[in-house]
C-alpha positions as CSV (number, residue, x, y, z in Angstrom):
1,M,0.0,0.0,0.0
2,M,1.3,3.4,-1.0
3,N,1.6,5.7,2.1
4,F,2.8,8.8,0.3
5,N,1.5,11.4,-2.2
6,I,2.7,11.0,-5.8
7,Q,1.2,14.3,-6.8
8,P,2.4,17.0,-4.3
9,T,3.3,20.5,-5.4
10,L,7.1,20.7,-5.6
11,E,9.1,23.8,-6.3
12,N,12.5,25.3,-6.3
13,E,13.6,28.9,-7.1
14,N,12.8,28.6,-10.8
15,I,10.4,25.8,-11.4
16,A,7.1,24.5,-9.9
17,L,5.6,21.1,-10.4
18,V,1.9,21.6,-10.0
19,P,-0.7,18.7,-10.1
20,L,-2.1,18.4,-13.6
21,E,-5.7,19.2,-14.1
22,K,-8.2,18.5,-16.8
23,D,-8.3,22.3,-17.7
24,D,-4.6,22.2,-18.6
25,F,-5.2,20.2,-21.8
26,E,-5.3,23.0,-24.4
27,T,-2.2,24.8,-23.0
28,L,-0.2,21.6,-22.8
29,Y,-1.4,20.5,-26.3
30,T,-0.3,23.8,-27.7
31,L,3.2,23.0,-26.4
32,A,3.1,19.4,-27.4
33,S,1.9,20.1,-31.0
34,D,5.6,20.6,-32.1
35,P,6.6,17.4,-34.0
36,K,10.3,18.0,-33.2
37,I,9.6,17.3,-29.5
38,W,8.5,13.7,-30.4
39,E,10.9,12.8,-33.3
40,Q,13.0,10.5,-31.1
41,H,10.2,9.3,-29.0
42,P,8.5,5.9,-29.5
43,S,5.2,7.7,-30.0
44,K,6.3,10.0,-32.8
45,N,2.8,11.2,-33.6
46,R,2.1,12.5,-30.1
47,W,2.1,16.0,-31.6
48,R,-1.3,15.1,-33.2
49,K,-4.3,16.0,-31.1
50,D,-5.8,12.5,-31.1
51,E,-2.5,11.0,-30.0
52,F,-1.8,13.7,-27.4
53,T,-5.4,13.2,-26.0
54,K,-4.5,9.6,-25.1
55,F,-1.2,10.8,-23.5
56,F,-3.1,13.5,-21.5
57,E,-5.9,11.0,-20.4
58,G,-3.1,8.6,-19.2
59,A,-1.6,11.5,-17.3
60,L,-4.8,12.2,-15.4
61,V,-5.5,8.5,-14.8
62,S,-2.0,8.1,-13.3
63,K,-2.9,10.6,-10.5
64,G,0.8,11.4,-10.4
65,A,1.1,13.9,-13.3
66,F,2.3,17.5,-13.1
67,K,2.4,20.6,-15.3
68,I,5.9,22.2,-15.2
69,V,5.7,25.9,-14.6
70,D,8.4,28.4,-15.1
71,K,8.1,30.6,-12.0
72,R,9.8,33.6,-13.6
73,T,7.1,33.8,-16.3
74,N,4.3,31.7,-14.8
75,A,4.1,29.9,-18.1
76,I,3.6,26.1,-18.4
77,I,6.6,24.7,-20.2
78,G,5.9,21.0,-20.1
79,S,4.7,18.0,-18.2
80,T,6.0,15.0,-16.2
81,R,4.8,12.3,-13.8
82,F,5.3,9.6,-11.2
83,Y,3.8,6.3,-12.2
84,D,4.0,2.5,-11.8
85,Y,4.8,2.3,-8.1
86,N,5.8,-1.3,-7.2
87,E,5.7,-1.8,-3.4
88,E,7.4,-5.3,-3.6
89,K,10.3,-3.9,-5.6
90,D,10.3,-0.6,-3.7
91,I,10.4,1.4,-7.0
92,I,8.5,4.1,-8.7
93,F,9.0,5.5,-12.2
94,I,9.5,9.0,-13.4
95,G,8.7,9.8,-17.0
96,Y,6.3,10.9,-19.7
97,T,8.3,14.1,-19.5
98,F,8.4,16.7,-22.2
99,F,9.4,20.3,-22.5
100,T,9.1,23.0,-25.1
101,R,12.2,23.1,-27.3
102,A,13.1,26.5,-25.8
103,C,13.9,24.6,-22.6
104,W,16.2,22.0,-24.2
105,G,19.8,22.3,-23.0
106,T,18.9,24.8,-20.3
107,G,19.2,22.5,-17.2
108,I,15.5,22.6,-16.6
109,N,15.1,18.8,-17.1
110,T,17.9,18.2,-14.5
111,S,16.2,20.6,-12.1
112,V,12.8,18.9,-12.5
113,K,14.3,15.4,-12.1
114,T,16.3,16.6,-9.0
115,M,13.2,17.9,-7.3
116,M,11.3,14.7,-8.1
117,M,14.1,12.4,-7.0
118,D,14.8,14.3,-3.8
119,Y,11.1,14.1,-2.9
120,I,10.3,10.5,-3.9
121,L,13.4,8.9,-2.6
122,Q,12.2,9.7,0.9
123,Y,9.6,6.9,0.3
124,V,11.2,4.3,-2.1
125,S,14.7,2.8,-2.5
126,K,14.9,3.4,-6.2
127,V,13.5,5.2,-9.2
128,G,13.1,3.8,-12.7
129,F,12.8,5.4,-16.1
130,H,11.4,3.9,-19.3
131,V,13.3,5.4,-22.2
132,G,12.6,4.6,-25.9
133,K,15.2,2.5,-27.6
134,Y,15.8,5.2,-30.2
135,N,15.4,8.2,-27.9
136,I,19.1,9.1,-27.6
137,R,18.3,12.6,-26.2
138,S,16.5,11.1,-23.2
139,Q,19.0,8.3,-22.7
140,I,21.8,10.9,-22.4
141,A,19.6,13.0,-20.0
142,V,18.9,10.0,-17.7
143,G,22.6,9.0,-17.8
144,R,23.6,12.5,-16.7
145,I,21.5,12.2,-13.5
146,G,23.0,8.8,-12.7
147,G,20.6,6.4,-14.3
148,E,22.0,3.0,-15.2
149,K,20.5,0.8,-17.9
150,T,19.2,-2.4,-16.2
151,A,16.9,-4.0,-18.8
152,E,15.2,-3.8,-22.1
153,Q,11.4,-4.3,-22.2
154,E,8.4,-3.9,-24.4
155,I,6.2,-1.2,-22.8
156,A,2.6,-0.4,-23.7
157,Y,1.9,3.3,-23.1
158,Y,-1.6,4.2,-22.2
159,E,-3.9,3.1,-25.1
160,E,-0.9,2.9,-27.4
161,Q,1.0,0.1,-29.1
162,P,3.9,-1.5,-27.2
163,Q,7.4,-0.2,-27.9
164,I,10.9,-1.3,-27.0
165,N,12.2,0.7,-24.0
166,Y,15.3,0.6,-22.0
167,I,14.8,0.6,-18.2
168,Y,17.1,2.8,-16.2
169,E,17.3,2.9,-12.5
170,I,18.8,5.1,-9.8
171,T,19.1,3.8,-6.2
172,K,18.6,6.1,-3.2
173,D,22.2,5.4,-2.2
174,K,23.6,6.3,-5.6
175,W,21.5,9.5,-5.7
176,E,22.7,10.6,-2.3
177,A,26.3,9.8,-3.2
178,M,26.0,11.8,-6.4
179,K,24.6,14.8,-4.6
180,L,27.6,14.8,-2.3
181,T,30.0,15.0,-5.2
182,T,28.3,17.9,-7.0
């Protein structure tokens, strides 16, 4: 039984992770309608409204999804979520993350993942990430925060066809050790 909240409001000096609401659809879809965001993703057509609608519905159903807000401008710049908590393996996944291209290479992804990891590793011993086999950009990003590839698995995203993903994990001990060296 999960005895922690997977949808709190989290924030640092620049970014706020705010629980996703049904009313956020149009704003998020406007951001997600850029095909370049999805070109390396297993779901390459997520920029289309019908495909994004499935993604958004899955986010709401997960009860762990966030809109990512730039606190300097108060603009929504993307989305992310906690999902697939497994009590037996003491793991939860972070993913389904996307940002506007203006955020790429700015450190925002690392900032978001750091907030999420610092919060959730109070409750679980490891965090997992599903990363598409051909999503080199995300594989590099997960590697930068200490993720280690542990498996390859066919994953069925919410109401989508299964795709080959790499599974990355970061243990609480490794995360704490990495934070001490930075």
